[in-house]
PDB file as gemmi writes it, atoms N, CA and C in Angstrom:
CRYST1    1.000    1.000    1.000  90.00  90.00  90.00 P 1                      
ATOM      1  N   UNK A   1     -39.641 150.022  13.250  1.00  0.00           N  
ATOM      2  CA  UNK A   1     -39.842 148.617  12.996  1.00  0.00           C  
ATOM      3  C   UNK A   1     -40.939 148.466  11.959  1.00  0.00           C  
ATOM      4  N   UNK A   2     -40.680 147.663  10.979  1.00  0.00           N  
ATOM      5  CA  UNK A   2     -41.647 147.455   9.910  1.00  0.00           C  
ATOM      6  C   UNK A   2     -42.662 146.387  10.262  1.00  0.00           C  
ATOM      7  N   UNK A   3     -43.604 146.156   9.377  1.00  0.00           N  
ATOM      8  CA  UNK A   3     -44.666 145.188   9.648  1.00  0.00           C  
ATOM      9  C   UNK A   3     -44.173 143.743   9.694  1.00  0.00           C  
ATOM     10  N   UNK A   4     -43.129 143.420   8.917  1.00  0.00           N  
ATOM     11  CA  UNK A   4     -42.644 142.041   8.884  1.00  0.00           C  
ATOM     12  C   UNK A   4     -42.095 141.576  10.235  1.00  0.00           C  
ATOM     13  N   UNK A   5     -41.174 142.318  10.879  1.00  0.00           N  
ATOM     14  CA  UNK A   5     -40.703 141.875  12.193  1.00  0.00           C  
ATOM     15  C   UNK A   5     -41.807 141.889  13.251  1.00  0.00           C  
ATOM     16  N   UNK A   6     -42.704 142.857  13.151  1.00  0.00           N  
ATOM     17  CA  UNK A   6     -43.796 142.936  14.119  1.00  0.00           C  
ATOM     18  C   UNK A   6     -44.714 141.732  14.002  1.00  0.00           C  
ATOM     19  N   UNK A   7     -44.936 141.259  12.791  1.00  0.00           N  
ATOM     20  CA  UNK A   7     -45.761 140.062  12.572  1.00  0.00           C  
ATOM     21  C   UNK A   7     -45.114 138.842  13.240  1.00  0.00           C  
ATOM     22  N   UNK A   8     -43.797 138.716  13.107  1.00  0.00           N  
ATOM     23  CA  UNK A   8     -43.096 137.606  13.747  1.00  0.00           C  
ATOM     24  C   UNK A   8     -43.162 137.708  15.264  1.00  0.00           C  
ATOM     25  N   UNK A   9     -43.040 138.915  15.768  1.00  0.00           N  
ATOM     26  CA  UNK A   9     -43.086 139.109  17.218  1.00  0.00           C  
ATOM     27  C   UNK A   9     -44.457 138.741  17.774  1.00  0.00           C  
ATOM     28  N   UNK A  10     -45.502 139.171  17.105  1.00  0.00           N  
ATOM     29  CA  UNK A  10     -46.861 138.854  17.566  1.00  0.00           C  
ATOM     30  C   UNK A  10     -47.139 137.359  17.509  1.00  0.00           C  
ATOM     31  N   UNK A  11     -46.516 136.680  16.560  1.00  0.00           N  
ATOM     32  CA  UNK A  11     -46.706 135.235  16.432  1.00  0.00           C  
ATOM     33  C   UNK A  11     -45.855 134.460  17.437  1.00  0.00           C  
ATOM     34  N   UNK A  12     -44.987 135.155  18.170  1.00  0.00           N  
ATOM     35  CA  UNK A  12     -44.152 134.488  19.157  1.00  0.00           C  
ATOM     36  C   UNK A  12     -42.877 133.905  18.574  1.00  0.00           C  
ATOM     37  N   UNK A  13     -42.502 134.318  17.372  1.00  0.00           N  
ATOM     38  CA  UNK A  13     -41.299 133.819  16.703  1.00  0.00           C  
ATOM     39  C   UNK A  13     -40.095 134.638  17.160  1.00  0.00           C  
ATOM     40  N   UNK A  14     -39.487 134.238  18.256  1.00  0.00           N  
ATOM     41  CA  UNK A  14     -38.369 134.984  18.818  1.00  0.00           C  
ATOM     42  C   UNK A  14     -37.054 134.639  18.150  1.00  0.00           C  
ATOM     43  N   UNK A  15     -37.026 133.591  17.348  1.00  0.00           N  
ATOM     44  CA  UNK A  15     -35.799 133.215  16.649  1.00  0.00           C  
ATOM     45  C   UNK A  15     -35.367 134.280  15.650  1.00  0.00           C  
ATOM     46  N   UNK A  16     -36.309 135.065  15.162  1.00  0.00           N  
ATOM     47  CA  UNK A  16     -35.973 136.153  14.253  1.00  0.00           C  
ATOM     48  C   UNK A  16     -35.012 137.128  14.932  1.00  0.00           C  
ATOM     49  N   UNK A  17     -35.307 137.475  16.163  1.00  0.00           N  
ATOM     50  CA  UNK A  17     -34.461 138.413  16.899  1.00  0.00           C  
ATOM     51  C   UNK A  17     -33.118 137.781  17.255  1.00  0.00           C  
ATOM     52  N   UNK A  18     -33.160 136.531  17.676  1.00  0.00           N  
ATOM     53  CA  UNK A  18     -31.908 135.832  17.994  1.00  0.00           C  
ATOM     54  C   UNK A  18     -31.012 135.745  16.753  1.00  0.00           C  
ATOM     55  N   UNK A  19     -31.615 135.486  15.600  1.00  0.00           N  
ATOM     56  CA  UNK A  19     -30.853 135.401  14.354  1.00  0.00           C  
ATOM     57  C   UNK A  19     -30.270 136.756  13.973  1.00  0.00           C  
ATOM     58  N   UNK A  20     -31.046 137.822  14.165  1.00  0.00           N  
ATOM     59  CA  UNK A  20     -30.551 139.169  13.860  1.00  0.00           C  
ATOM     60  C   UNK A  20     -29.343 139.526  14.719  1.00  0.00           C  
ATOM     61  N   UNK A  21     -29.424 139.222  15.994  1.00  0.00           N  
ATOM     62  CA  UNK A  21     -28.324 139.528  16.907  1.00  0.00           C  
ATOM     63  C   UNK A  21     -27.092 138.705  16.524  1.00  0.00           C  
ATOM     64  N   UNK A  22     -27.292 137.411  16.304  1.00  0.00           N  
ATOM     65  CA  UNK A  22     -26.185 136.544  15.926  1.00  0.00           C  
ATOM     66  C   UNK A  22     -25.554 136.957  14.611  1.00  0.00           C  
ATOM     67  N   UNK A  23     -26.386 137.367  13.677  1.00  0.00           N  
ATOM     68  CA  UNK A  23     -25.884 137.813  12.378  1.00  0.00           C  
ATOM     69  C   UNK A  23     -25.023 139.064  12.532  1.00  0.00           C  
ATOM     70  N   UNK A  24     -25.483 139.982  13.339  1.00  0.00           N  
ATOM     71  CA  UNK A  24     -24.726 141.228  13.539  1.00  0.00           C  
ATOM     72  C   UNK A  24     -23.412 140.974  14.267  1.00  0.00           C  
ATOM     73  N   UNK A  25     -23.436 140.106  15.266  1.00  0.00           N  
ATOM     74  CA  UNK A  25     -22.198 139.795  15.978  1.00  0.00           C  
ATOM     75  C   UNK A  25     -21.251 138.988  15.096  1.00  0.00           C  
ATOM     76  N   UNK A  26     -21.786 138.180  14.216  1.00  0.00           N  
ATOM     77  CA  UNK A  26     -20.961 137.393  13.304  1.00  0.00           C  
ATOM     78  C   UNK A  26     -20.252 138.237  12.264  1.00  0.00           C  
ATOM     79  N   UNK A  27     -20.813 139.392  11.946  1.00  0.00           N  
ATOM     80  CA  UNK A  27     -20.192 140.296  10.970  1.00  0.00           C  
ATOM     81  C   UNK A  27     -19.081 141.141  11.568  1.00  0.00           C  
ATOM     82  N   UNK A  28     -18.998 141.198  12.890  1.00  0.00           N  
ATOM     83  CA  UNK A  28     -17.974 142.014  13.541  1.00  0.00           C  
ATOM     84  C   UNK A  28     -16.598 141.450  13.248  1.00  0.00           C  
ATOM     85  N   UNK A  29     -15.648 142.337  13.030  1.00  0.00           N  
ATOM     86  CA  UNK A  29     -14.267 141.920  12.815  1.00  0.00           C  
ATOM     87  C   UNK A  29     -13.674 141.450  14.130  1.00  0.00           C  
ATOM     88  N   UNK A  30     -12.738 140.525  14.097  1.00  0.00           N  
ATOM     89  CA  UNK A  30     -12.122 140.046  15.339  1.00  0.00           C  
ATOM     90  C   UNK A  30     -11.444 141.162  16.142  1.00  0.00           C  
ATOM     91  N   UNK A  31     -11.047 142.236  15.472  1.00  0.00           N  
ATOM     92  CA  UNK A  31     -10.388 143.330  16.191  1.00  0.00           C  
ATOM     93  C   UNK A  31     -11.386 144.266  16.864  1.00  0.00           C  
ATOM     94  N   UNK A  32     -12.673 144.183  16.479  1.00  0.00           N  
ATOM     95  CA  UNK A  32     -13.695 145.010  17.123  1.00  0.00           C  
ATOM     96  C   UNK A  32     -14.000 144.444  18.500  1.00  0.00           C  
ATOM     97  N   UNK A  33     -13.721 145.227  19.516  1.00  0.00           N  
ATOM     98  CA  UNK A  33     -13.957 144.740  20.870  1.00  0.00           C  
ATOM     99  C   UNK A  33     -15.307 145.176  21.412  1.00  0.00           C  
ATOM    100  N   UNK A  34     -15.911 146.191  20.844  1.00  0.00           N  
ATOM    101  CA  UNK A  34     -17.174 146.717  21.354  1.00  0.00           C  
ATOM    102  C   UNK A  34     -18.299 146.508  20.355  1.00  0.00           C  
ATOM    103  N   UNK A  35     -19.502 146.354  20.870  1.00  0.00           N  
ATOM    104  CA  UNK A  35     -20.710 146.263  20.048  1.00  0.00           C  
ATOM    105  C   UNK A  35     -21.847 146.895  20.832  1.00  0.00           C  
ATOM    106  N   UNK A  36     -22.710 147.603  20.139  1.00  0.00           N  
ATOM    107  CA  UNK A  36     -23.859 148.244  20.778  1.00  0.00           C  
ATOM    108  C   UNK A  36     -25.129 147.804  20.076  1.00  0.00           C  
ATOM    109  N   UNK A  37     -26.167 147.567  20.857  1.00  0.00           N  
ATOM    110  CA  UNK A  37     -27.462 147.169  20.319  1.00  0.00           C  
ATOM    111  C   UNK A  37     -28.528 148.103  20.849  1.00  0.00           C  
ATOM    112  N   UNK A  38     -29.282 148.667  19.940  1.00  0.00           N  
ATOM    113  CA  UNK A  38     -30.425 149.495  20.330  1.00  0.00           C  
ATOM    114  C   UNK A  38     -31.609 148.576  20.635  1.00  0.00           C  
ATOM    115  N   UNK A  39     -32.558 149.117  21.381  1.00  0.00           N  
ATOM    116  CA  UNK A  39     -33.676 148.333  21.893  1.00  0.00           C  
ATOM    117  C   UNK A  39     -34.454 147.606  20.792  1.00  0.00           C  
ATOM    118  N   UNK A  40     -34.711 148.251  19.650  1.00  0.00           N  
ATOM    119  CA  UNK A  40     -35.525 147.622  18.607  1.00  0.00           C  
ATOM    120  C   UNK A  40     -34.873 146.362  18.048  1.00  0.00           C  
ATOM    121  N   UNK A  41     -33.557 146.230  18.210  1.00  0.00           N  
ATOM    122  CA  UNK A  41     -32.854 145.062  17.686  1.00  0.00           C  
ATOM    123  C   UNK A  41     -33.147 143.812  18.504  1.00  0.00           C  
ATOM    124  N   UNK A  42     -33.334 143.963  19.813  1.00  0.00           N  
ATOM    125  CA  UNK A  42     -33.493 142.794  20.681  1.00  0.00           C  
ATOM    126  C   UNK A  42     -34.797 142.780  21.464  1.00  0.00           C  
ATOM    127  N   UNK A  43     -35.738 143.633  21.127  1.00  0.00           N  
ATOM    128  CA  UNK A  43     -36.945 143.769  21.941  1.00  0.00           C  
ATOM    129  C   UNK A  43     -37.759 142.497  22.039  1.00  0.00           C  
ATOM    130  N   UNK A  44     -37.692 141.637  21.045  1.00  0.00           N  
ATOM    131  CA  UNK A  44     -38.459 140.392  21.082  1.00  0.00           C  
ATOM    132  C   UNK A  44     -37.917 139.375  22.065  1.00  0.00           C  
ATOM    133  N   UNK A  45     -36.613 139.396  22.342  1.00  0.00           N  
ATOM    134  CA  UNK A  45     -36.018 138.425  23.258  1.00  0.00           C  
ATOM    135  C   UNK A  45     -35.612 139.056  24.582  1.00  0.00           C  
ATOM    136  N   UNK A  46     -35.599 140.378  24.662  1.00  0.00           N  
ATOM    137  CA  UNK A  46     -35.242 141.064  25.901  1.00  0.00           C  
ATOM    138  C   UNK A  46     -33.739 141.103  26.116  1.00  0.00           C  
ATOM    139  N   UNK A  47     -33.346 141.813  27.152  1.00  0.00           N  
ATOM    140  CA  UNK A  47     -31.916 141.973  27.451  1.00  0.00           C  
ATOM    141  C   UNK A  47     -31.279 140.633  27.806  1.00  0.00           C  
ATOM    142  N   UNK A  48     -32.005 139.774  28.514  1.00  0.00           N  
ATOM    143  CA  UNK A  48     -31.456 138.464  28.879  1.00  0.00           C  
ATOM    144  C   UNK A  48     -31.173 137.623  27.630  1.00  0.00           C  
ATOM    145  N   UNK A  49     -32.107 137.645  26.685  1.00  0.00           N  
ATOM    146  CA  UNK A  49     -31.905 136.913  25.435  1.00  0.00           C  
ATOM    147  C   UNK A  49     -30.733 137.460  24.642  1.00  0.00           C  
ATOM    148  N   UNK A  50     -30.577 138.777  24.657  1.00  0.00           N  
ATOM    149  CA  UNK A  50     -29.435 139.400  23.992  1.00  0.00           C  
ATOM    150  C   UNK A  50     -28.131 138.920  24.598  1.00  0.00           C  
ATOM    151  N   UNK A  51     -28.073 138.867  25.917  1.00  0.00           N  
ATOM    152  CA  UNK A  51     -26.850 138.424  26.589  1.00  0.00           C  
ATOM    153  C   UNK A  51     -26.579 136.938  26.347  1.00  0.00           C  
ATOM    154  N   UNK A  52     -27.625 136.133  26.228  1.00  0.00           N  
ATOM    155  CA  UNK A  52     -27.443 134.710  25.931  1.00  0.00           C  
ATOM    156  C   UNK A  52     -26.818 134.513  24.547  1.00  0.00           C  
ATOM    157  N   UNK A  53     -27.338 135.234  23.553  1.00  0.00           N  
ATOM    158  CA  UNK A  53     -26.787 135.127  22.198  1.00  0.00           C  
ATOM    159  C   UNK A  53     -25.369 135.690  22.171  1.00  0.00           C  
ATOM    160  N   UNK A  54     -25.147 136.786  22.879  1.00  0.00           N  
ATOM    161  CA  UNK A  54     -23.813 137.396  22.918  1.00  0.00           C  
ATOM    162  C   UNK A  54     -22.797 136.432  23.525  1.00  0.00           C  
ATOM    163  N   UNK A  55     -23.190 135.705  24.557  1.00  0.00           N  
ATOM    164  CA  UNK A  55     -22.283 134.745  25.187  1.00  0.00           C  
ATOM    165  C   UNK A  55     -21.886 133.644  24.208  1.00  0.00           C  
ATOM    166  N   UNK A  56     -22.814 133.239  23.341  1.00  0.00           N  
ATOM    167  CA  UNK A  56     -22.508 132.236  22.317  1.00  0.00           C  
ATOM    168  C   UNK A  56     -21.456 132.742  21.338  1.00  0.00           C  
ATOM    169  N   UNK A  57     -21.375 134.056  21.185  1.00  0.00           N  
ATOM    170  CA  UNK A  57     -20.424 134.678  20.262  1.00  0.00           C  
ATOM    171  C   UNK A  57     -19.199 135.252  20.986  1.00  0.00           C  
ATOM    172  N   UNK A  58     -19.024 134.882  22.251  1.00  0.00           N  
ATOM    173  CA  UNK A  58     -17.846 135.326  22.993  1.00  0.00           C  
ATOM    174  C   UNK A  58     -17.910 136.766  23.458  1.00  0.00           C  
ATOM    175  N   UNK A  59     -19.107 137.270  23.687  1.00  0.00           N  
ATOM    176  CA  UNK A  59     -19.289 138.648  24.149  1.00  0.00           C  
ATOM    177  C   UNK A  59     -19.938 138.654  25.518  1.00  0.00           C  
ATOM    178  N   UNK A  60     -19.758 139.757  26.219  1.00  0.00           N  
ATOM    179  CA  UNK A  60     -20.384 139.929  27.530  1.00  0.00           C  
ATOM    180  C   UNK A  60     -20.775 141.388  27.692  1.00  0.00           C  
ATOM    181  N   UNK A  61     -21.512 141.668  28.736  1.00  0.00           N  
ATOM    182  CA  UNK A  61     -21.931 143.030  29.033  1.00  0.00           C  
ATOM    183  C   UNK A  61     -20.705 143.894  29.281  1.00  0.00           C  
ATOM    184  N   UNK A  62     -20.667 145.074  28.701  1.00  0.00           N  
ATOM    185  CA  UNK A  62     -19.531 145.979  28.862  1.00  0.00           C  
ATOM    186  C   UNK A  62     -19.582 146.606  30.251  1.00  0.00           C  
ATOM    187  N   UNK A  63     -18.604 146.321  31.111  1.00  0.00           N  
ATOM    188  CA  UNK A  63     -18.630 146.864  32.470  1.00  0.00           C  
ATOM    189  C   UNK A  63     -18.396 148.371  32.521  1.00  0.00           C  
ATOM    190  N   UNK A  64     -17.856 148.950  31.454  1.00  0.00           N  
ATOM    191  CA  UNK A  64     -17.597 150.386  31.424  1.00  0.00           C  
ATOM    192  C   UNK A  64     -18.819 151.202  31.021  1.00  0.00           C  
ATOM    193  N   UNK A  65     -19.832 150.549  30.488  1.00  0.00           N  
ATOM    194  CA  UNK A  65     -21.029 151.251  30.029  1.00  0.00           C  
ATOM    195  C   UNK A  65     -22.189 150.998  30.978  1.00  0.00           C  
ATOM    196  N   UNK A  66     -23.009 152.020  31.158  1.00  0.00           N  
ATOM    197  CA  UNK A  66     -24.201 151.908  31.979  1.00  0.00           C  
ATOM    198  C   UNK A  66     -25.262 151.127  31.203  1.00  0.00           C  
ATOM    199  N   UNK A  67     -25.888 150.159  31.847  1.00  0.00           N  
ATOM    200  CA  UNK A  67     -26.927 149.354  31.209  1.00  0.00           C  
ATOM    201  C   UNK A  67     -28.227 150.160  31.173  1.00  0.00           C  
ATOM    202  N   UNK A  68     -28.694 150.429  29.976  1.00  0.00           N  
ATOM    203  CA  UNK A  68     -29.968 151.123  29.775  1.00  0.00           C  
ATOM    204  C   UNK A  68     -30.818 150.218  28.900  1.00  0.00           C  
ATOM    205  N   UNK A  69     -31.500 149.271  29.526  1.00  0.00           N  
ATOM    206  CA  UNK A  69     -32.199 148.201  28.816  1.00  0.00           C  
ATOM    207  C   UNK A  69     -33.171 148.695  27.754  1.00  0.00           C  
ATOM    208  N   UNK A  70     -33.849 149.789  28.005  1.00  0.00           N  
ATOM    209  CA  UNK A  70     -34.856 150.241  27.048  1.00  0.00           C  
ATOM    210  C   UNK A  70     -34.295 151.198  26.011  1.00  0.00           C  
ATOM    211  N   UNK A  71     -33.000 151.385  25.989  1.00  0.00           N  
ATOM    212  CA  UNK A  71     -32.382 152.241  24.981  1.00  0.00           C  
ATOM    213  C   UNK A  71     -31.307 151.509  24.203  1.00  0.00           C  
ATOM    214  N   UNK A  72     -30.228 151.143  24.882  1.00  0.00           N  
ATOM    215  CA  UNK A  72     -29.159 150.412  24.199  1.00  0.00           C  
ATOM    216  C   UNK A  72     -28.310 149.668  25.210  1.00  0.00           C  
ATOM    217  N   UNK A  73     -27.735 148.584  24.754  1.00  0.00           N  
ATOM    218  CA  UNK A  73     -26.887 147.727  25.590  1.00  0.00           C  
ATOM    219  C   UNK A  73     -25.519 147.650  24.923  1.00  0.00           C  
ATOM    220  N   UNK A  74     -24.464 147.874  25.714  1.00  0.00           N  
ATOM    221  CA  UNK A  74     -23.105 147.773  25.201  1.00  0.00           C  
ATOM    222  C   UNK A  74     -22.492 146.431  25.554  1.00  0.00           C  
ATOM    223  N   UNK A  75     -21.832 145.819  24.582  1.00  0.00           N  
ATOM    224  CA  UNK A  75     -21.175 144.529  24.782  1.00  0.00           C  
ATOM    225  C   UNK A  75     -19.692 144.680  24.495  1.00  0.00           C  
ATOM    226  N   UNK A  76     -18.910 143.827  25.084  1.00  0.00           N  
ATOM    227  CA  UNK A  76     -17.481 143.791  24.817  1.00  0.00           C  
ATOM    228  C   UNK A  76     -17.054 142.344  24.655  1.00  0.00           C  
ATOM    229  N   UNK A  77     -15.939 142.148  23.999  1.00  0.00           N  
ATOM    230  CA  UNK A  77     -15.426 140.790  23.795  1.00  0.00           C  
ATOM    231  C   UNK A  77     -14.930 140.237  25.126  1.00  0.00           C  
ATOM    232  N   UNK A  78     -15.216 138.962  25.383  1.00  0.00           N  
ATOM    233  CA  UNK A  78     -14.756 138.327  26.616  1.00  0.00           C  
ATOM    234  C   UNK A  78     -13.243 138.190  26.592  1.00  0.00           C  
ATOM    235  N   UNK A  79     -12.640 138.381  27.737  1.00  0.00           N  
ATOM    236  CA  UNK A  79     -11.193 138.183  27.841  1.00  0.00           C  
ATOM    237  C   UNK A  79     -10.891 136.698  27.732  1.00  0.00           C  
ATOM    238  N   UNK A  80      -9.836 136.377  27.014  1.00  0.00           N  
ATOM    239  CA  UNK A  80      -9.449 134.974  26.892  1.00  0.00           C  
ATOM    240  C   UNK A  80      -8.809 134.503  28.176  1.00  0.00           C  
ATOM    241  N   UNK A  81      -9.143 133.291  28.545  1.00  0.00           N  
ATOM    242  CA  UNK A  81      -8.551 132.697  29.733  1.00  0.00           C  
ATOM    243  C   UNK A  81      -7.472 131.718  29.281  1.00  0.00           C  
ATOM    244  N   UNK A  82      -6.269 131.936  29.735  1.00  0.00           N  
ATOM    245  CA  UNK A  82      -5.171 131.036  29.375  1.00  0.00           C  
ATOM    246  C   UNK A  82      -5.315 129.739  30.153  1.00  0.00           C  
ATOM    247  N   UNK A  83      -5.201 128.628  29.466  1.00  0.00           N  
ATOM    248  CA  UNK A  83      -5.372 127.325  30.093  1.00  0.00           C  
ATOM    249  C   UNK A  83      -4.028 126.665  30.337  1.00  0.00           C  
ATOM    250  N   UNK A  84      -2.942 127.413  30.156  1.00  0.00           N  
ATOM    251  CA  UNK A  84      -1.620 126.815  30.354  1.00  0.00           C  
ATOM    252  C   UNK A  84      -1.147 127.004  31.768  1.00  0.00           C  
TER     253      UNK A  84                                                      
END                                                                             
């Protein structure tokens, strides 16, 4: 982690991390069902914040992967619910 993100973290600017996560999930192709985040990507908002942003992008915690909060978190695309 460089000095710029660390400066934002010390100042309490957690939107930087939320924006990074959202940006990365926004770049994923619709056919990509899995996404992985290493700890340095979401450390400012924590695992809960990561899951909140992921939910906004239609992602959820991957049930097939073991949750290792201080290393990496695996996400998968939410299954669509048919409303018919």
